[in-house]
N, C-alpha and C positions, 0 to 999 in steps of 0.2 A: 504494500500500500504506500502510495506517495503522498507526501504532505502538500496540500494546496495552499498557495500563498497569493493573496489578492493585494494589489498595489495601486496607488494613485499618486497624484502630484499635488503638493501644497505650495502655494506661492506666497512670498513676502518680499518687501523691499529690504534686502539684506545688507549688502556691503555698503558702507558709508565711507567716503573718502573726500578729502579736500585738497585741491591743487591750486597753485598760484603761478602767476606770470606777470612780468612787468611790461607795461605799455609806455612807449616814449611819448611825451607831449612836446611836440615841436611844431610851431606854427608861426607864421608871419601874417598878422591881421592888418589889412589896409582899411583905414577909416573912409567910408564912402563920402562923396562930396556933399550929400544932403545932411550929413551929421556934422556937428561942430568939431573943431580941432581939439586935440588933447592938451590939457593943462597939467593934469595929475592923474596917475593910475590909482584907483581906490582899492579894487579887489577883483580877482579873477576866480570864478567858480568853474569846476570841471564836473560834468554829469555823465555818468555811464548809461548808454542806451544799447543794450544787447538786442540784436535782431534775429539771429539764428544760433542754435546750439545743436551740435550733431556729434555723435560718437561713432567712429569707424576705425577699425584695426587698432583698437586699444588707445586711441587718441581722441581727446575732446577738442573740437574746433568751434570757436566762438567768433561770430561775425557781428559787427555793430559799429558804433561810432562814439567818440567822446565829444560832448557838446561843451565847448569852451565859451563862457560868457564873461565879458570884460566890462566892468563899471569904471567910468572915469569922470573927472570933472572937466567941464569945457573951459576953453581958454577965454572966450569972449565974455560970456555972461555967468561963468562959474556954475552952470547948470549940471545936474546929475544926468549922465548919458550912459547908454548901454550899446554894445555891439557884440556879436557872437560869430563863431565859426565851428563847423563840424569837422572832426578828424576821423575818417573811416579807419577801421582796423580789422585784421583777421589774425587770430592767435590760436595756435595748436598747442595743447598741453598733454603730456604723457600721463596715462592712468595706470594703476596697478593691474596685474593680470586678473581677468574675470570674464564672466558672461554678461555682456551689455546688450542682450537682445531686447530687454525692457529696462528703461532707466528714467530717472527724473533729475533735472539739473536746475540748480538755482545759482545765479551769477550775481556777484556784488563786487565791491572794491572800495578803495579809498585813495586819496591823493597822497603820495609820499612826499613830494616837494614840488615847488613851482616858482620859477623866476619870471616875473612879468614886468616888462619895462617898455617905456615909450622911446623908440629909436629916434623918432621925430614927431611932429605934430599930426602926422597922418599914418604912422606905422607903429604897430605894437608887436613886440617880439615875446614869444612864450617858449620857455625851456623848462622841462620837468619830467616827472615819471608818475605813472598811475599804477597802483598794485591791483591787478585783476585777480579775483578769487572765485572759485567754483566749487560748490558742494554737490557731489554726485551720489545718488542712491540707485543701485542697480537691482533689478528683480532677481530673486533667487527661487528656482523651482526645485523643491525638495521631494524626492521620492520616498513615500512612506508606506508601511504595511497597514492595510485597513481591515483585513480579516484573515483568518486561518481556518482550515478544515481538514478532517480525517486524521488518522494516526493517533487517535485518542487525545488530540490536542486540547488544552485548556488555555484560555486567553483572558487577559485583563484589558478592557477597553477604556479609553479616555476620550472624552468629548473635547474637541478643539474648535474654537471660534477665531476667525481672522477675517482680513479683508484682502482682496486681490486688486492691485492697481491695473486698470484697463486702459487708461489714457492720461498723459501728462503733456498738455499743449500750452505753448506760450506764443501768442500771435499779436502783431501790431495792427491796430485798427484805427480808422479815422472817422470822424463825424463832423458835420457842419451845422451851424445855426446862425440866424440873423441876430445882430447886436446893435443896440442903439445907445450911444453915449449921450450923457446930459450935455457935455461940451466936447467938441472934437479934440482928440488927444494930439499933443505935439510930439510926444514920445512915449512908447510903451516900455516900461522898465523891467517888469517881471510878470511871469505867468505861472500861477500855481493852481492845483486842482485836487479835488477829492473824488475818487471813483466810487460809484455805488451800483452794484449789481442788484436789480430788483426782481428778476425772475430768470431761471435757467431750467430748461426742459430737454429731455431726450425723446426724440420722435423719429422713428424710422431710420436709424443709423446716423442721425444728425443731432447736434446740440444747438438749441436756440437760446441765445443769451440776450437779455434786454436789460438796459440800465441807463445811467447818465453820468456825465462828468460835470461836477460843479466847478466851473472855472472861475478863478479869482484873478482879475487883471489889475495890475498896479501901473499907473501912468501919471503923467503931468500934462497939464493943458497950456502951460506957458513956461518961460524961462525960470530957472531956479531949481529948488529941490523940494518944493511943496508938491505932495503927491495925492492923487485921488485913487479910489478903488471902486470897482464895479464887479458884479458877479453875473454869470450867465450859465444857465443849465443847458448842456449839450447832450441830447439823447442819442443812444446808439442801439442798434438791433443787429446782432451778428448770428450767422449760421455757420457752424463748423462741422466738417465731415468726421464721423466716428463710425466707420464701417465695422460691422460685426459686434458692436457694443449693445447688449440687451437694454430694453427700455426700463426695466426694473432696477437698473444700476443707480447708485447714488452719485451726486456730483456737487462740485463747489467751483465757484468762479469769482474772481476779483479783477478790478481794473485800476490801473495807476497811470496818471497823466505823465507823458514823457516830453511833450512839446506842443506848441500852439502857434498859429499864424493868424494875424488879423489883417484883412484887406478891405479897403474902401469899396462899398457897393455902389450900384448905379444911382440909387435914390440919394438925395442930399442928406448928409448926416448919418447915413446907414453904413454898416460894416458887416462883413461876413467873417465869422470866427471858425477856424478849422482846428479841431483838437485831435492830437495823436496820443493814443494810450496803449499800454501793454495789457493785454487780456490774458489772464492766467486761468486755465481750466484743468481741473483734476477730476477724474472719474474712477470710481472703485465699486466693488461689489462684495457684499458679505458672503462668506462661505463657512459652513460648519460641517465637520466630518468627525468620524471616530477613528482613532489610531489604536493600534495594539501596543501597549506600553510594556507588557511582559507576557511570557507564555511558557508552558511546559507540557509534556506529554505524560499520560498515565500508563503508556505502554512502551515507550522508547526513551532512551537517554536523549536529552535535548541540549543542543548548543545554541546559545543566543548571543547576539552582540547589539549594543544600543547606540543611539545617536541623539544629538541635541537638535531639536526642531525649533525654528524661529517663527513666531506668529506676530501679527500686528492687528491692533484694533483701533478704531477711531476713538481717540480720547476726548478731543474737544475741537469744535469749529470756532476759530477766532474771528472776532469782529469787535474787539474791545479796545478801549482807550486807557492810556496811563498818563499820568501827569508828572513832569520833572521840573525841578527848579535849579537855577544857578544864579550867579551874580558876582560882583567884584567892583573894585575901584575903576573908574573911567580914567583914561590917560590924561584927560583935561577936565578938571572939575567944573569948568565953565561950558563944557560941551553940551550941545543940544541933540537929543536922539532923534534921528530921522526915520529909520526903518530897521527891521531886524529880519535876517534870513536864518532859518534853522534847517540843517541837512542831517537827517537820521541815517545811521548805518544799519546793516542787517543785524537782527538780534541773534543771540546764541544761547544755548542751554548751558547753565552753569550750576554747580553744586553750591547750596547754601544750607548750612546746618544739616538736618536730616532729609532735606528735600532738594527740589530742582526749581530754578527760576529762569524765566525768559527775560534776558536783558540785553541791552546794546548801548552803543555810544552815539552821541549826536554832537554836532558842532554848531554853535551860534555865532553869527556874524552881524554885529551891530554897527550900522552906519551912523556917524555923529558929525555934526558941524562944530568945529572947534572955535576957539576964541579968535583965531586969525582969519576966519572965513573960509577955511579949507575943510573938505570932507575927509574924515578918517574912518578906518574900519577897526573895530575892537572885536577880537576873536576869543571865544571861550568854549571849551569842551565840557561835556557833562554826560552822565549816564541816565538811562531811563530803564525802568523795571516794571514788568507786568506782575502783579501780585493778586492773590496770595501764592506761595510756593506750592508745587505739586509734590506728592510723596514719591520717594525713590531716588534714583541716580540718573545723571544725564544719559548713560548708555541705554536706559530703558525707554527713551523717547526719541522720536524723529519728528522734526518740525520743518514746515515750509510756510513762511509768512513774509509779508511785504509791509514795511512801515510807511505811514503817511502823516505829515504834520497837519492837524486840523485847526489849531488855534495857537496864537502867540500873544503873550502879554508882556511887554517890556516897559519898565518904568525907571525913572531917575529919582533917587532919594539923596539929595545933596550931591556929594561927589561919588556916590555909589550907584550901581546899576543892578536891578533885580529882574530876572526873566523867568516866566513860567510858560511851559510849552505842553500842549496836549498832543500825544502821538497815538495814532490808531494802528493796530496790528490786525491785518486780514490774513487768514491762512488756515492751515490744518495742523493739528498735533496728533501723532499716532503713538500709542503705548505699545512697546515691544516686550515680548516675554519669550522665555525658552522653556521647553519641557522635554523630558526623556521619552523616546519611542524606540521600538525595535527597528534595527536595520537589517539583520539577517537571522533566520531561524533554520536549523537543520536537525533532523531526527536521525539518531545513530542506532546502536545495538538495542535489542529488546531488553526490557528490564527483567531482572530476576523475579521468579515467582515468589510471592510472600510465604512465610511459614504457615502451613495449613492449620496449626493450632491457634494462631492469632486471628480472631474474627473481628476484634474491636480494640481500639486503643483509647486511652484517656490522656488528654493534653491539658496542662494547666496554663492558661493564657493570661498574660499580663495586660493591663490597660494600654491601649495604643497599638496592639498587634493587629494584623490583618489576616482574615480567614484565608485569603488567596495565598499568602506566604506560608501559612501553616500547611495548607493543602499541597503546595508545591514541594514542601519538605518530605511529605509522605507519599507523593505521587497519587493523590486521590482527587476526586472531583470536588471543586469548591461548592458547587450547587448541592452535592450529596452531603457535605458537611453542614451547610446551612439548613438543609431539611432535617438532618439527624438531631441538630441542636435547636430547632425551631427559632432560627435567627432570620432577620430580614436585612440587617446591615452587615456588611463585611468587616467593618471596623469595630474592634472590641473596646467598649467604653469603660468597663470595669473588670477586675479579676474574675475569671470564670473557669469552670471545668468543662472542657469540650470533649465530645465523643468523636473519634476519628474512625470512620468506617474502613473496611478493608479496601485495598486498592484494586483488587481484581474481583 
């Protein structure tokens, strides 16, 4: 008689790795004739905009561009001005050996250093480096034993719940809307936005994502540094192909503004705003199966080997805000605060006490008009933390999330500056767990016949012992032991005298 072994595959996002590369920031920005000449460089920001991420032959290739935004003070009227330039890049990064047939990639980074100087009144030179980082999670398909039959085999089954990642898509989308200014802008200085996904559905192998970008425009209507703000809701409706994905799958989507253009429309005073955003879509499906965690035969010698199985469950869907504060002395106590920019970095899972916290670093850049009539930038870094902590260790969690600044409150108190920023985190947190399951089972020689004079044994069980382990020791059926002792639960809760029936 041959032992029958039934197997299946269990998937999880297993291997987690982080790889880094350096991107050169080298540009020569020419100030167009319709903008004022440069008197003083105030600050240069570098934003990462990844367009494509692909893994082939053990290498991750990221395509995108660095958006370099330069703020300067004009020579003629000392106005606050802005100009920008895109630096395209393609960077390939080596990955550890593994199966990358299914993967999820999150790309971020930070500016290492930057020298920005005005070569003359119409030319700005940029020289620096940007640290590009990528977090990669690849899908692991684990072969497991789900059932055994024949050869007098007895098996202990364990229920396993997990999720299988079916799609991980990141796509750039655009949407347009009409915009009316109260007064025509002379210069648009900054565009920020908060993405909101209002509905996402899976229909016939496609994902329909509806939402809007709440765009906040910062501009001035005349010379100087006095700024106005206006908001405009830009709705989007996207359809993404998801061939072969069942409609009963679960999904999550978020959108983050990456750029915006404003063009004068045909009607007087009217404008058209075109928002570009990164749409992140994640699709998964719950799966539940039974694994054989242990086995033995009542007829044959049994050799077994075990393995550790990784499973993931959705722990939390993020759409939460956290508040962070910072402050310090201003470089000029007579300075007047004009505006503040806050750039959040990607958060990380860190150990805190007996738990895990999701935290990251952000940088605040406060524009001030000093007592000499010149605009300075005051930089300050600070941390933000999502609380309360989660139980466990960082290895037990996997997180994909994207931070967005929703509100900034900056104030001057004498010679001091205080800043409060609200940062929203959109994304998913998965809880990871490991458990033991059988990898191989083999039946060998037949067991020796029990002594004919022994028809029944008595076993004195201690609290915490398991009937399956006792039955395995004597090569008897666990169900027969439960029946002989009128037990329902295999776990012994208190000291007991058990009857062990004959194995044959």
